[in-house]
C-alpha positions in Angstrom: 33.9 5.4 15.9 30.2 4.5 15.7 28.1 1.9 17.3 24.5 0.4 16.8 23.2 -0.1 20.2 21.0 -3.1 20.9 18.9 -3.5 24.1 21.0 -5.5 26.5 19.2 -4.9 29.7 16.3 -5.8 31.9 13.8 -2.9 31.3 11.3 -1.9 34.1 8.6 -4.6 34.8 10.5 -7.3 32.8 10.7 -10.9 34.0 14.3 -11.1 32.9 16.9 -10.3 30.1 15.2 -8.6 27.2 16.1 -10.9 24.5 14.9 -14.1 26.3 11.7 -12.7 28.0 9.3 -13.5 25.3 6.2 -11.5 24.5 4.0 -10.3 27.4 0.6 -11.9 28.0 -2.4 -9.7 28.0 -2.2 -9.3 31.8 1.5 -8.3 31.6 1.2 -6.1 28.5 0.4 -2.7 30.1 3.3 -2.9 32.5 5.8 -4.5 30.1 4.9 -1.8 27.5 5.4 1.0 30.0 8.8 -0.6 30.7 10.0 -0.6 27.1 8.7 2.9 26.6 10.8 4.0 29.5 13.8 2.3 28.2 13.1 3.8 24.8 13.1 7.3 26.3 16.3 6.5 28.2 18.1 5.2 25.1 17.0 8.2 23.0 18.5 10.6 25.7 21.7 8.4 25.9 22.2 8.4 22.1 21.5 12.1 21.8 24.6 12.9 24.0 26.7 11.5 21.1 24.3 11.7 18.3 27.0 11.2 15.5 28.4 8.1 17.2 25.2 6.2 18.5 22.4 4.5 16.6 20.0 3.2 19.2 17.6 0.3 18.5 14.2 0.8 20.1 11.7 -1.8 21.3 8.1 -2.5 20.3 5.6 -5.3 21.2 3.4 -7.2 18.7 0.4 -7.6 21.1 -1.3 -4.5 19.8 -0.5 -3.4 16.1 -1.7 0.1 16.6 0.5 0.4 19.7 3.4 -1.1 17.7 2.9 1.5 14.9 2.7 4.4 17.4 5.8 3.2 19.3 7.8 2.7 16.1 6.8 6.2 15.0 8.1 7.6 18.3 11.3 5.8 17.9 11.7 7.2 14.4 10.8 10.8 15.5 13.2 10.7 18.5 16.3 9.9 16.6 16.8 6.2 17.3 18.4 5.6 14.0 19.0 1.9 14.8 15.4 1.2 14.1 13.3 -1.4 16.0 14.0 -4.8 17.5 11.7 -7.4 16.1 10.1 -9.4 18.9 10.5 -13.1 18.1 7.3 -15.2 18.7 8.2 -18.7 20.0 6.1 -21.6 18.9 4.6 -22.1 22.4 3.3 -18.5 22.4 -0.4 -18.6 21.4 -1.4 -15.2 22.8 0.5 -13.3 20.0 -0.1 -13.9 16.4 2.8 -15.6 14.4 4.9 -13.2 12.3 3.5 -14.7 9.0 -0.1 -13.5 10.0 -1.4 -11.0 7.4 -2.7 -8.7 10.2 0.9 -7.4 10.6 0.9 -5.9 7.1 -0.1 -2.6 8.6 3.0 -2.6 10.7 5.3 -3.7 7.9 3.8 -0.9 5.7 4.4 1.7 8.5 8.0 0.5 9.1 8.7 0.5 5.3 7.3 4.0 4.7 9.2 5.4 7.7 12.3 3.8 6.6 12.8 2.1 9.9 15.2 -0.8 9.9 13.8 -3.9 11.5 16.4 -5.9 13.5 16.3 -9.6 14.2 18.6 -10.5 17.0 19.9 -14.1 17.3 19.4 -16.2 20.5 15.7 -15.3 20.6 12.5 -17.1 20.1 13.2 -20.5 21.9 10.2 -22.1 23.5 9.9 -22.7 27.3 11.7 -26.1 27.7 11.0 -26.4 31.4 13.6 -27.0 34.1 15.7 -30.1 33.4 19.4 -30.8 33.5 19.4 -31.3 29.7 17.6 -28.0 28.9 20.8 -25.9 28.5 22.3 -28.3 26.0 19.0 -28.8 24.1 18.5 -25.0 23.9 22.0 -24.4 22.6 21.5 -27.1 19.8 18.3 -25.4 18.7 18.8 -21.7 19.3 20.0 -20.9 15.8 16.9 -22.6 14.3 14.5 -20.6 16.4 16.4 -17.4 16.0 16.0 -17.5 12.2 12.3 -18.4 12.1 11.0 -14.9 11.8 13.2 -14.3 8.6 11.9 -17.7 7.1 8.3 -17.0 8.1 8.2 -13.5 6.8 9.9 -14.4 3.6 7.7 -17.4 2.8 4.6 -15.5 3.8 5.4 -12.9 1.1 6.2 -10.0 3.4 9.2 -9.1 1.2 7.1 -9.5 -1.9 4.5 -7.0 -0.6 6.9 -4.7 1.0 10.0 -4.5 -1.2 11.5 -1.5 0.6 11.3 -3.0 4.1 14.8 -3.0 5.6 15.3 -6.4 7.4 18.6 -6.9 9.4 19.8 -10.3 10.7 22.3 -9.8 13.6 24.2 -12.1 16.0 23.4 -15.1 13.9 26.8 -15.3 12.1 26.7 -14.9 8.4 27.8 -18.5 7.2 24.1 -19.7 7.7 22.9 -17.6 4.8 24.1 -19.6 1.7 22.8 -23.1 2.8 19.5 -21.6 4.0 18.9 -19.7 0.8 19.6 -22.8 -1.2 17.0 -24.7 0.9 14.4 -22.0 0.6 15.1 -21.5 -3.1 14.5 -25.2 -3.7 11.3 -25.2 -1.6 9.9 -22.2 -3.4 10.8 -23.6 -6.9 9.1 -26.9 -6.1 5.9 -25.3 -4.8 5.8 -23.1 -7.8 6.0 -26.3 -9.8 3.0 -27.7 -7.9 4.3 -30.5 -5.8 7.0 -31.7 -3.2 6.6 -35.5 -3.3 3.1 -36.3 -2.3 2.3 -32.8 -1.2 0.4 -30.7 -3.9 0.3 -26.9 -4.2 -1.6 -24.3 -6.0 -0.6 -20.8 -7.3 -1.9 -19.3 -4.1 1.0 -21.0 -2.3 3.7 -19.9 -4.7 5.9 -16.8 -4.5 6.9 -15.3 -7.8 10.6 -14.9 -7.0 13.4 -16.9 -5.2 14.5 -16.6 -1.6 17.8 -15.3 -2.8 16.2 -12.6 -4.8 14.2 -11.4 -1.8 17.1 -11.6 0.5 19.2 -9.3 -1.8 16.2 -7.0 -2.1 15.3 -6.6 1.6 18.0 -8.0 3.9 21.4 -7.1 5.5 23.5 -9.2 7.9 25.4 -8.0 10.9 28.2 -10.5 11.3 29.4 -10.4 14.9 33.0 -11.6 15.6 33.1 -13.2 12.1 35.1 -16.3 11.4 36.4 -17.1 7.9 33.3 -18.8 6.7 31.3 -15.7 7.7 33.5 -13.5 5.6 33.3 -15.8 2.6 29.5 -15.7 2.8 29.6 -12.0 1.8 29.8 -13.3 -1.8 26.3 -14.7 -1.5 24.9 -12.1 1.0 26.2 -9.2 -1.2 29.2 -7.2 -0.4 27.0 -4.1 0.1 24.8 -6.0 2.6 27.4 -7.5 5.0 28.4 -5.5 8.1 31.1 -6.4 10.6 30.3 -6.3 14.4 32.6 -6.7 17.4 29.7 -7.7 19.8 31.0 -5.4 22.4 30.8 -5.8 25.4 29.9 -9.6 25.5 32.5 -12.2 26.5 32.4 -13.8 23.1 33.1 -10.6 21.2 36.3 -9.6 19.6 37.5 -7.2 22.4 40.1 -6.7 23.6 41.7 -8.2 20.6 39.6 -6.5 17.9 42.6 -5.4 15.9 44.1 -8.9 15.9 40.7 -10.4 14.9 40.4 -8.0 11.9 43.9 -8.9 10.7 43.2 -12.7 11.3 40.1 -12.9 8.8 40.2 -9.8 6.7 43.8 -9.0 6.0 43.5 -10.1 2.3 40.6 -7.9 1.4 41.0 -4.9 -1.0 40.8 -1.5 0.7 37.5 -0.3 -0.9 35.7 -3.5 0.1 37.2 -3.4 3.5 35.9 0.2 4.1 32.4 -0.9 3.0 32.4 -4.1 5.3 33.7 -2.3 8.3 31.9 1.0 8.1 30.3 2.0 4.8 27.4 -0.5 4.6 26.4 0.1 8.2 26.6 3.9 7.7 24.3 3.9 4.8 21.8 1.6 6.5 21.7 3.3 9.9 22.5 6.9 8.7 25.9 7.5 10.3 27.9 10.5 8.8 31.4 9.0 8.3 32.9 12.6 7.9 31.7 13.4 11.4 33.5 10.2 12.7 36.7 10.6 10.8 38.6 12.1 13.5 37.7 9.4 16.0 38.5 6.7 13.5 41.9 8.2 12.9 42.5 8.5 16.6 41.1 5.0 17.7 40.6 2.9 14.6 43.0 0.6 12.9 44.6 1.6 9.7 44.2 -0.1 6.5 47.8 -1.0 6.5 47.5 -2.5 10.0 44.5 -4.8 8.9 46.5 -5.8 5.8 49.2 -7.4 7.9 48.3 -11.2 8.5 48.1 -12.4 12.0 51.0 -14.8 12.3 50.5 -15.9 16.0 47.7 -15.5 18.5 48.3 -13.3 21.5 48.6 -14.9 25.0 45.3 -15.6 26.7 43.4 -15.2 23.3 39.6 -14.8 23.5 37.1 -17.2 22.1 36.6 -15.1 18.9 40.3 -15.6 18.0 40.4 -19.3 19.0 37.3 -20.2 17.1 38.4 -18.4 13.9 41.9 -19.9 14.2 40.3 -23.4 14.6 38.5 -23.0 11.4 41.6 -21.5 9.6 43.5 -24.6 10.8 41.0 -27.0 9.1 41.0 -25.4 5.7 
């Protein structure tokens, strides 16, 4: 059994949880960078103990592009096959360039040439709302929008046009968002190419030569954590070779301890070849897992094809949120 390991900690010199901390200021940068370098070294050692099973995701900052390239190179050279975690730049962060800035092209080029996957993790990139009783609700209502801004900004800025081999992975953002977002972006790109959107006028300098859907299929993968039925259905738009299942272990909202039941609940009707790709093959090809090396573990601990093919007729007692949310959606179909 293999796993892609995302940073889920508080590295040294961090103000808090890594995904919510935001980019460091110029004053914080030396210490914060030392902290992620220490974390990268620890993660490399941790993954090396079970190299066939673990693909670690290293960390970089965007404050200094030369440092980012050097740190990404270190990540590649030290076996962190999971690639790099893309720092999200919230709209109130003015001390780090936005991700659509052309200065980052040197970084995208290096990541492309080194074949390093760039991972965008959902739940990041929200602005500082301050401290008010309404903030938790406001944050949750907008977290999906801010989490996807890097993908939208990079696509519309032509990053995927200039770097067609860049591997961009969207995780922890479900998969059902993809079809409506691509339809929206396809419409915007087509109208800009036509020269106008209502009273707004555009020139050829503003236009991309291809659609958002084409760029997505060229550059992007989706890690669908604890997927619901609509996430599984979205594979038809995402591409069956770009959709990867995730348990979100060890988070409370993940499929454990009912992972087998969750798979039966939403994937029981899929043919075996596709099931093998969605659950293992696609991730193995992207992150460099050797499925032969994992075969004995899969046989010992993994569910069989026959087990997943059996529909889940009843939820177990004390079902977790993954099962309950998927069942709620199934009940409304």
